[in-house]
C-alpha positions as a printed NumPy array, in Angstrom:
array([[ 21.833, 120.292,  35.764],
       [ 24.528, 119.054,  38.097],
       [ 28.12 , 119.655,  37.096],
       [ 31.416, 118.475,  38.508],
       [ 34.695, 120.315,  38.274],
       [ 38.012, 120.364,  40.085],
       [ 40.373, 123.305,  40.487],
       [ 44.006, 122.351,  40.959],
       [ 45.696, 124.389,  43.656],
       [ 48.374, 126.94 ,  43.046],
       [ 50.674, 126.709,  46.025],
       [ 51.067, 129.873,  48.066],
       [ 53.997, 130.515,  50.378],
       [ 52.269, 128.907,  53.35 ],
       [ 48.968, 127.271,  52.357],
       [ 47.068, 126.044,  49.335],
       [ 43.378, 125.403,  48.738],
       [ 41.924, 122.873,  46.318],
       [ 38.276, 123.652,  45.5  ],
       [ 36.068, 120.933,  44.026],
       [ 32.677, 122.02 ,  42.707],
       [ 30.432, 119.039,  43.368],
       [ 27.142, 120.327,  41.936],
       [ 25.19 , 123.398,  40.849],
       [ 21.479, 124.159,  40.582],
       [ 19.02 , 127.029,  40.677],
       [ 16.342, 127.449,  43.318],
       [ 14.033, 130.385,  43.963],
       [ 15.841, 132.521,  41.428],
       [ 19.182, 131.987,  43.174],
       [ 22.299, 130.16 ,  42.056],
       [ 23.153, 127.284,  44.349],
       [ 26.02 , 124.849,  44.547],
       [ 28.333, 122.812,  46.71 ],
       [ 32.09 , 122.804,  47.223],
       [ 34.463, 120.321,  48.819],
       [ 37.679, 122.069,  49.836],
       [ 41.072, 120.608,  50.749],
       [ 43.426, 122.84 ,  52.717],
       [ 47.12 , 121.893,  52.537],
       [ 49.634, 123.193,  55.057],
       [ 52.843, 124.176,  53.217],
       [ 54.091, 126.505,  55.956],
       [ 57.042, 124.388,  57.054],
       [ 55.611, 123.595,  60.494],
       [ 52.455, 122.24 ,  62.085],
       [ 49.522, 124.543,  62.832],
       [ 47.07 , 124.085,  65.69 ],
       [ 44.195, 126.007,  64.098],
       [ 43.195, 127.548,  60.788],
       [ 40.96 , 130.272,  59.419],
       [ 40.049, 130.628,  55.745],
       [ 38.671, 133.915,  54.397],
       [ 37.362, 134.462,  50.877],
       [ 35.291, 137.082,  49.073],
       [ 31.723, 136.143,  48.159],
       [ 28.87 , 138.011,  46.446],
       [ 26.6  , 140.247,  48.473],
       [ 23.631, 138.212,  49.726],
       [ 25.643, 134.973,  49.744],
       [ 24.363, 132.386,  52.248],
       [ 25.687, 129.088,  53.573],
       [ 22.784, 126.624,  53.551],
       [ 24.721, 123.713,  55.032],
       [ 28.315, 123.133,  55.985],
       [ 30.546, 120.496,  57.501],
       [ 33.92 , 120.231,  59.229],
       [ 34.065, 123.953,  59.964],
       [ 32.428, 126.954,  61.613],
       [ 31.   , 129.33 ,  59.003],
       [ 30.499, 133.103,  59.211],
       [ 29.204, 135.328,  56.413],
       [ 29.687, 139.065,  56.986],
       [ 28.988, 141.332,  54.041],
       [ 31.048, 139.944,  51.186],
       [ 33.416, 137.888,  53.326],
       [ 33.047, 134.189,  54.076],
       [ 35.095, 132.97 ,  57.036],
       [ 35.591, 129.299,  57.817],
       [ 37.272, 128.262,  61.059],
       [ 38.274, 124.769,  62.096],
       [ 36.242, 122.588,  64.39 ],
       [ 37.8  , 121.334,  67.631],
       [ 38.705, 118.021,  66.033],
       [ 40.386, 119.168,  62.789],
       [ 42.384, 122.261,  63.721],
       [ 45.796, 120.635,  63.851],
       [ 47.512, 120.094,  60.486],
       [ 51.066, 118.792,  60.303],
       [ 53.428, 120.283,  57.736],
       [ 52.45 , 118.839,  54.377],
       [ 49.164, 117.606,  55.833],
       [ 45.619, 118.478,  54.856],
       [ 42.229, 119.292,  56.336],
       [ 38.943, 119.102,  54.468],
       [ 35.743, 121.083,  54.758],
       [ 32.756, 121.731,  52.55 ],
       [ 29.522, 123.612,  52.174],
       [ 26.425, 124.219,  50.1  ],
       [ 25.515, 127.791,  49.255],
       [ 22.83 , 130.022,  47.804],
       [ 23.76 , 133.252,  46.026],
       [ 22.   , 135.978,  44.01 ],
       [ 24.86 , 135.829,  41.487],
       [ 27.341, 133.218,  40.371],
       [ 30.04 , 132.332,  42.88 ],
       [ 33.531, 131.229,  41.897],
       [ 36.319, 130.982,  44.483],
       [ 38.665, 133.933,  44.105],
       [ 41.423, 135.322,  46.273],
       [ 41.594, 133.658,  49.663],
       [ 43.703, 133.805,  52.788],
       [ 44.554, 131.148,  55.35 ],
       [ 45.615, 132.415,  58.766],
       [ 46.146, 135.813,  57.165],
       [ 48.453, 134.609,  54.377],
       [ 47.483, 134.494,  50.705],
       [ 46.574, 131.051,  49.438],
       [ 46.154, 129.711,  45.931],
       [ 42.577, 128.844,  45.006],
       [ 43.077, 127.059,  41.716],
       [ 43.465, 128.169,  38.132],
       [ 40.274, 129.186,  36.383],
       [ 38.258, 129.493,  39.576],
       [ 37.734, 133.182,  38.887],
       [ 37.357, 136.215,  41.101],
       [ 34.791, 138.239,  39.233],
       [ 32.692, 138.729,  42.334],
       [ 35.476, 140.397,  44.293],
       [ 34.331, 143.907,  43.407],
       [ 30.902, 143.573,  44.975],
       [ 30.488, 146.317,  47.582],
       [ 30.566, 145.164,  51.17 ],
       [ 27.23 , 145.01 ,  52.913],
       [ 26.642, 146.464,  56.343],
       [ 24.534, 143.451,  57.311],
       [ 25.545, 142.037,  60.692],
       [ 27.526, 138.814,  60.695],
       [ 25.64 , 135.563,  61.163],
       [ 27.59 , 132.721,  62.771],
       [ 26.531, 129.126,  62.274],
       [ 28.106, 125.793,  63.114],
       [ 26.305, 123.418,  60.813],
       [ 26.223, 119.638,  60.654],
       [ 27.584, 118.076,  57.478],
       [ 25.555, 117.29 ,  54.406],
       [ 24.898, 113.587,  53.791],
       [ 27.426, 112.285,  51.287],
       [ 24.751, 110.286,  49.434],
       [ 21.407, 111.964,  50.235],
       [ 19.464, 110.233,  47.435],
       [ 21.411, 106.994,  47.408],
       [ 21.277, 103.709,  49.253],
       [ 22.403, 104.628,  52.768],
       [ 20.056, 103.61 ,  55.578],
       [ 18.786, 107.156,  56.1  ],
       [ 18.493, 107.925,  52.383],
       [ 16.396, 104.788,  51.938],
       [ 14.251, 104.87 ,  55.073],
       [ 14.184, 108.523,  56.156],
       [ 12.379, 109.742,  59.253],
       [ 11.417, 106.922,  61.592],
       [  8.355, 106.831,  63.818],
       [  6.558, 104.455,  66.17 ],
       [  3.432, 102.576,  65.111],
       [  2.053, 100.223,  67.73 ],
       [  5.031,  98.243,  68.991],
       [  7.001,  98.793,  65.792],
       [  9.595, 101.241,  64.614],
       [  8.563, 102.147,  61.054],
       [ 10.247, 104.066,  58.248],
       [  9.054, 107.011,  56.158],
       [  6.874, 104.649,  54.094],
       [  5.202, 103.121,  57.146],
       [  7.061,  99.826,  56.823],
       [  8.591,  98.119,  59.838],
       [ 12.297,  98.902,  60.126],
       [ 14.771,  97.423,  62.58 ],
       [ 17.89 ,  99.264,  63.716],
       [ 20.889,  97.099,  64.557],
       [ 24.282,  98.414,  65.495],
       [ 26.831,  99.324,  68.117],
       [ 26.923, 101.46 ,  71.207],
       [ 30.132, 103.232,  72.03 ],
       [ 31.636, 102.955,  75.461],
       [ 31.8  , 106.321,  77.213],
       [ 32.793, 108.689,  74.426],
       [ 35.127, 110.66 ,  76.696],
       [ 36.978, 107.503,  77.703],
       [ 37.443, 106.133,  74.187],
       [ 37.248, 109.234,  71.963],
       [ 39.487, 107.8  ,  69.242],
       [ 36.696, 105.482,  68.106],
       [ 34.574, 108.502,  67.163],
       [ 35.877, 108.807,  63.621],
       [ 34.482, 108.504,  60.132],
       [ 36.368, 105.409,  59.049],
       [ 35.358, 103.347,  62.079],
       [ 31.684, 104.241,  61.587],
       [ 31.947, 103.6  ,  57.847],
       [ 33.351, 100.141,  58.597],
       [ 30.439,  99.467,  60.937],
       [ 28.046, 100.425,  58.157],
       [ 29.683,  98.733,  55.184],
       [ 31.557,  95.759,  56.653],
       [ 29.482,  94.937,  59.723],
       [ 26.143,  95.634,  57.989],
       [ 24.837,  97.932,  60.744],
       [ 22.694, 101.045,  60.444],
       [ 22.862, 102.792,  63.834],
       [ 25.45 , 104.057,  66.314],
       [ 24.617, 104.847,  69.919],
       [ 26.791, 107.597,  71.417],
       [ 27.061, 107.011,  75.174],
       [ 27.738, 110.325,  76.909],
       [ 28.14 , 109.653,  80.621],
       [ 26.412, 112.343,  82.662],
       [ 28.293, 111.738,  85.91 ],
       [ 30.673, 108.945,  86.686],
       [ 33.891, 107.943,  88.361],
       [ 37.095, 109.47 ,  87.057],
       [ 38.48 , 112.953,  86.708],
       [ 36.758, 115.072,  84.093],
       [ 35.582, 112.145,  81.975],
       [ 31.87 , 112.889,  81.963],
       [ 29.442, 115.623,  81.013],
       [ 29.121, 117.236,  84.437],
       [ 32.892, 117.63 ,  84.733],
       [ 33.588, 118.626,  81.124],
       [ 30.467, 119.843,  79.357],
       [ 32.192, 121.461,  76.382],
       [ 34.495, 118.53 ,  75.67 ],
       [ 31.693, 115.983,  76.014],
       [ 29.385, 118.001,  73.792],
       [ 32.05 , 118.435,  71.099],
       [ 32.754, 114.705,  70.984],
       [ 29.063, 113.898,  70.853],
       [ 28.414, 116.333,  68.019],
       [ 31.409, 114.975,  66.138],
       [ 29.825, 111.517,  66.276],
       [ 26.404, 112.815,  65.272],
       [ 27.865, 114.723,  62.332],
       [ 29.701, 111.632,  61.1  ],
       [ 26.464, 109.632,  61.194],
       [ 24.67 , 112.364,  59.26 ],
       [ 27.373, 112.303,  56.612],
       [ 27.304, 108.498,  56.341],
       [ 23.518, 108.222,  56.329],
       [ 23.391, 106.227,  59.566],
       [ 20.933, 106.591,  62.406],
       [ 22.38 , 107.849,  65.681],
       [ 21.198, 107.646,  69.286],
       [ 22.152, 110.551,  71.543],
       [ 22.412, 108.751,  74.873],
       [ 22.157, 110.772,  78.113],
       [ 24.006, 108.012,  79.924],
       [ 22.604, 108.07 ,  83.446],
       [ 24.222, 105.345,  85.543],
       [ 25.775, 106.943,  88.612],
       [ 23.77 , 108.367,  90.266],
       [ 20.902, 106.207,  89.102],
       [ 18.275, 108.875,  89.702],
       [ 17.883, 110.988,  86.534],
       [ 16.299, 113.831,  88.499],
       [ 19.701, 114.586,  90.034],
       [ 20.405, 116.501,  86.826],
       [ 16.98 , 117.395,  85.444],
       [ 17.921, 121.03 ,  84.788],
       [ 21.086, 120.006,  82.968],
       [ 19.139, 117.458,  80.906],
       [ 16.561, 120.07 ,  79.918],
       [ 19.282, 122.519,  78.884],
       [ 21.23 , 119.875,  76.963],
       [ 18.271, 118.403,  75.092],
       [ 16.928, 121.847,  74.255],
       [ 20.246, 122.839,  72.676],
       [ 20.944, 119.576,  70.881],
       [ 17.406, 119.086,  69.533],
       [ 17.371, 122.651,  68.279],
       [ 20.627, 122.107,  66.394],
       [ 19.58 , 118.814,  64.795],
       [ 15.841, 119.426,  64.43 ],
       [ 15.883, 119.111,  60.637],
       [ 17.767, 115.801,  60.474],
       [ 15.722, 112.586,  60.186],
       [ 18.319, 110.227,  61.654],
       [ 18.483, 111.552,  65.235],
       [ 17.092, 109.484,  68.13 ],
       [ 17.153, 110.787,  71.701],
       [ 17.684, 108.5  ,  74.695],
       [ 16.86 , 110.734,  77.647],
       [ 17.933, 108.356,  80.423],
       [ 20.086, 105.254,  80.084],
       [ 19.749, 102.961,  83.114],
       [ 17.785, 104.331,  86.066],
       [ 18.596, 102.317,  89.162],
       [ 18.519, 102.359,  92.952],
       [ 15.404, 104.147,  94.181],
       [ 14.442, 105.452,  90.733],
       [ 10.944, 104.03 ,  90.385],
       [  8.867, 104.435,  87.242],
       [  5.868, 106.308,  88.588],
       [  7.711, 108.302,  91.242],
       [ 10.879, 109.331,  89.389],
       [ 11.361, 108.28 ,  85.771],
       [  7.961, 109.091,  84.301],
       [  7.787, 112.578,  85.898],
       [ 11.336, 113.236,  84.674],
       [ 10.401, 112.171,  81.135],
       [  7.308, 114.38 ,  81.247],
       [  9.609, 117.36 ,  81.797],
       [ 12.285, 116.496,  79.233],
       [ 10.221, 115.197,  76.302],
       [  8.276, 118.463,  75.743],
       [ 11.593, 120.318,  75.505],
       [ 12.644, 118.09 ,  72.609],
       [  9.196, 118.203,  71.031],
       [  9.263, 122.007,  70.994],
       [ 12.185, 121.795,  68.55 ],
       [ 11.698, 118.416,  66.877],
       [  8.141, 117.135,  66.602],
       [  9.068, 113.867,  64.889],
       [ 12.171, 112.363,  66.497],
       [ 11.922, 109.002,  68.205],
       [ 12.649, 109.246,  71.94 ],
       [ 13.829, 106.319,  74.087],
       [ 13.096, 106.318,  77.819],
       [ 14.965, 104.076,  80.248],
       [ 13.077, 101.887,  82.717],
       [ 13.733, 100.913,  86.364],
       [ 16.425,  98.491,  87.557],
       [ 18.964,  99.253,  84.861],
       [ 16.256,  99.234,  82.168],
       [ 14.9  ,  95.778,  82.929],
       [ 11.523,  96.594,  84.501],
       [  9.757,  97.421,  81.261],
       [  6.544,  95.978,  82.679],
       [  6.231,  99.046,  84.921],
       [  6.142, 101.24 ,  81.823],
       [  3.547,  98.958,  80.249],
       [  1.292,  99.453,  83.273],
       [  1.652, 103.249,  83.189],
       [  2.902, 104.45 ,  79.782],
       [  3.813, 107.981,  78.785],
       [  1.276, 110.01 ,  76.832],
       [  3.511, 111.051,  73.928],
       [  3.829, 109.878,  70.337],
       [  7.019, 108.295,  68.976],
       [  8.268, 107.129,  72.365],
       [  9.924, 103.759,  72.98 ],
       [ 11.033, 102.103,  76.195],
       [ 14.551, 100.854,  76.845],
       [ 15.249,  97.228,  77.634],
       [ 18.834,  96.261,  78.502],
       [ 20.139,  92.75 ,  78.959],
       [ 23.435,  90.947,  79.419],
       [ 22.949,  87.474,  78.058],
       [ 24.856,  85.475,  80.679],
       [ 22.799,  87.09 ,  83.478],
       [ 19.395,  87.923,  82.02 ],
       [ 17.894,  84.773,  80.553],
       [ 14.441,  83.21 ,  80.149],
       [ 12.738,  85.265,  82.848],
       [ 13.51 ,  88.565,  81.14 ],
       [ 12.694,  87.186,  77.698],
       [  9.288,  86.105,  79.039],
       [  8.742,  89.617,  80.404],
       [  9.708,  91.039,  77.031],
       [  7.18 ,  88.905,  75.16 ],
       [  4.41 ,  89.831,  77.602],
       [  5.179,  93.524,  77.117],
       [  5.169,  93.186,  73.336],
       [  1.824,  91.388,  73.553],
       [  0.578,  94.24 ,  75.724],
       [  1.507,  96.801,  73.076],
       [  4.716,  98.292,  74.514],
       [  7.21 ,  99.625,  71.922],
       [ 10.628,  98.383,  73.057],
       [ 14.132,  99.4  ,  71.979],
       [ 17.135,  97.398,  73.232],
       [ 19.54 , 100.309,  73.26 ],
       [ 22.194,  98.248,  75.062],
       [ 22.979,  94.554,  75.403],
       [ 26.034,  92.423,  76.017],
       [ 27.003,  88.846,  75.274],
       [ 28.587,  88.472,  78.723],
       [ 27.25 ,  88.891,  82.263],
       [ 25.933,  92.123,  83.755],
       [ 29.351,  93.18 ,  85.068],
       [ 30.478,  93.715,  81.492],
       [ 33.539,  91.595,  82.126],
       [ 32.419,  88.03 ,  82.762],
       [ 32.311,  85.081,  80.433],
       [ 30.373,  85.312,  77.178],
       [ 27.297,  83.16 ,  76.681],
       [ 26.685,  83.112,  72.946],
       [ 23.929,  80.515,  73.241],
       [ 21.855,  82.871,  75.386],
       [ 22.816,  85.798,  73.161],
       [ 21.515,  83.976,  70.104],
       [ 18.228,  83.199,  71.86 ],
       [ 17.869,  86.893,  72.646],
       [ 18.669,  88.154,  69.164],
       [ 16.368,  85.64 ,  67.499],
       [ 13.586,  86.847,  69.798],
       [ 14.301,  90.497,  68.972],
       [ 14.425,  89.757,  65.254],
       [ 11.111,  87.882,  65.525],
       [  9.391,  90.996,  66.877],
       [ 11.392,  93.536,  64.873],
       [ 12.898,  95.04 ,  68.036],
       [ 15.944,  97.215,  67.407],
       [ 19.194,  96.651,  69.318],
       [ 22.693,  98.011,  69.965],
       [ 25.582,  95.94 ,  71.27 ],
       [ 27.84 ,  97.221,  74.065],
       [ 30.588,  98.288,  73.258],
       [ 32.738,  99.891,  70.569],
       [ 36.044, 100.106,  72.431],
       [ 39.328,  98.318,  73.082],
       [ 38.962,  98.159,  76.844],
       [ 40.341,  95.062,  78.518],
       [ 36.947,  93.546,  79.304],
       [ 34.81 ,  90.911,  77.655],
       [ 32.054,  93.311,  76.554],
       [ 34.449,  95.338,  74.38 ],
       [ 34.547,  94.39 ,  70.721],
       [ 38.282,  94.868,  70.347],
       [ 41.456,  93.675,  71.973],
       [ 43.552,  96.286,  73.762],
       [ 46.071,  96.226,  70.916],
       [ 43.495,  97.2  ,  68.277],
       [ 43.572, 100.693,  66.842],
       [ 40.464, 102.82 ,  66.497],
       [ 40.887, 103.623,  62.809],
       [ 38.359, 101.155,  61.373],
       [ 40.999,  99.201,  59.448],
       [ 40.411,  96.092,  61.525],
       [ 41.668,  92.575,  60.893],
       [ 40.48 ,  89.348,  62.502],
       [ 43.244,  89.537,  65.106],
       [ 41.884,  92.874,  66.371],
       [ 38.531,  91.491,  67.507],
       [ 37.784,  90.181,  70.959],
       [ 35.848,  86.936,  71.258],
       [ 32.609,  88.879,  71.644],
       [ 33.482,  91.333,  68.895],
       [ 34.144,  88.578,  66.38 ],
       [ 30.846,  86.903,  67.278],
       [ 28.657,  90.004,  67.034],
       [ 30.279,  91.146,  63.787],
       [ 29.536,  87.738,  62.275],
       [ 25.933,  87.977,  63.511],
       [ 25.391,  91.382,  61.94 ],
       [ 26.951,  90.278,  58.656],
       [ 24.9  ,  87.082,  58.393],
       [ 21.469,  88.158,  59.657]])
C-alpha cells in the first residue's frame, strides 16, 4: 500500500536535505519506492554545481529519476545536478527525485553534498550503511522525470500512446484525439520560456495539451542553433521534453529545418540526433518526432524530402516502434498534395501543413480538404494569425476559418510562437516575463486571441 512521509531536515554546516517518501510498493520480490528531495544551500555563498552522495543497499537500482544525473556504484548513490539546476544561491534550494528498486528496505542515512556532511532528516534511518560494497561497475544514467500524475487526469495519463488511423490521430483506446497547443520560437533564442511553470500555465490556464520544441538546425546568428552548439541545444530540448513528461503533456521534437531549406544538407546529423533522442525517450508515450520543419527552395517531395524521410524514419523506428512522426512537405510545408500523390510507406506518419492566416487563405484550405478526402493524415505543427513574414498584421477572421476547418476534421495544430519577441506572431509583449505568471497586459494582440480560442473551444 502506498504511504507518504516527510523527514524534516537537520541543518548541516553547509547543506541540508529534506527527503519526502512519496510511495512504497513491492514488485518482483523487491522493495520499491519514490523520494522527492529538496537540497538547501546553507553554505553562506552561492554554488554553481552540486553532488549528493548517500549509502544504499547492495543491489539498489534507480528505475526512474528526474532533475539529476544518477550513478549507482556498489553501495553508493551519487546524484549530480543537471545543466539547468546546478546554481543555488545562498539560502536557495534545488529539487530532485527518483524511484528505486532494492532487495532490502532503503531509508536515507548519512549523506554528503559537495563532500560536506548534510542532514537527512530525523528518523530516516541508516541501517543499510553497513552493507558491504559491491565490486559491480558503476552504471550512469540520465533519466527523464516521472510523470507527476501518471494515473490521473493529465492529457497523457488519460489518452496514452497516440497513433494514426486513416486521417486521424487516435488515442490508446482508438478514439480520435486532437492535439492543440503552442510551438516555441527557437529554443536557443528564447530559452527562458522552457520552464515548468510556463508549460503548466499552458496546460491548466490555456487548456492546451501539446508543446512543440523548435530546435533550429542551422540559422542566422552566432551559436544559436544546433549545428553551432549541439550540446547546448540538446540540453535545452531535453529540458523541455522532461517538463512535458512530468506534466503529462504531449511534446513535439522539431528538427527545425528552415535555412538551408534542403534537409539533406544535414542528413547524417539528423540520423545521429534522432537515434540518440529516440533511444532515450523510447518508453515514453507522449513523444512525437518532427523530422523536418519547412523544406523550401529546391527541396522537392519525390527528389529530396521523401528519400530523406526514408533514411531517418527507420532510425527512430529501431528504437521506438510506436511514436507518431511528422514529415514536412515542400514550399514551407504547404504542398501537402505532393505527399498525397506519393505517400511514405510507414505506419504512424503524418504530414505537416503550415499556414499563416493573413497569407494562406481559401486556396490552401481547399487543398487541405482535398487531401483529407484523399486520405492524407495532416498535422498543422505550425500556424500564425498574421502573414507569412511572422510580423505583419493579424487576420483573426481568416484564423477562425482555419481553426474551425481543423476542428471539423480533428486535425491537430500548434500556434507560433511562445516568446516575447517584438513581432506580431509572438504571444507576449517584449515586457512580459517567461515565468508563466502572466496577466492580460503581458499578452500581445495575437497571444490574447489564441489563448481565448484555446480556453473556449
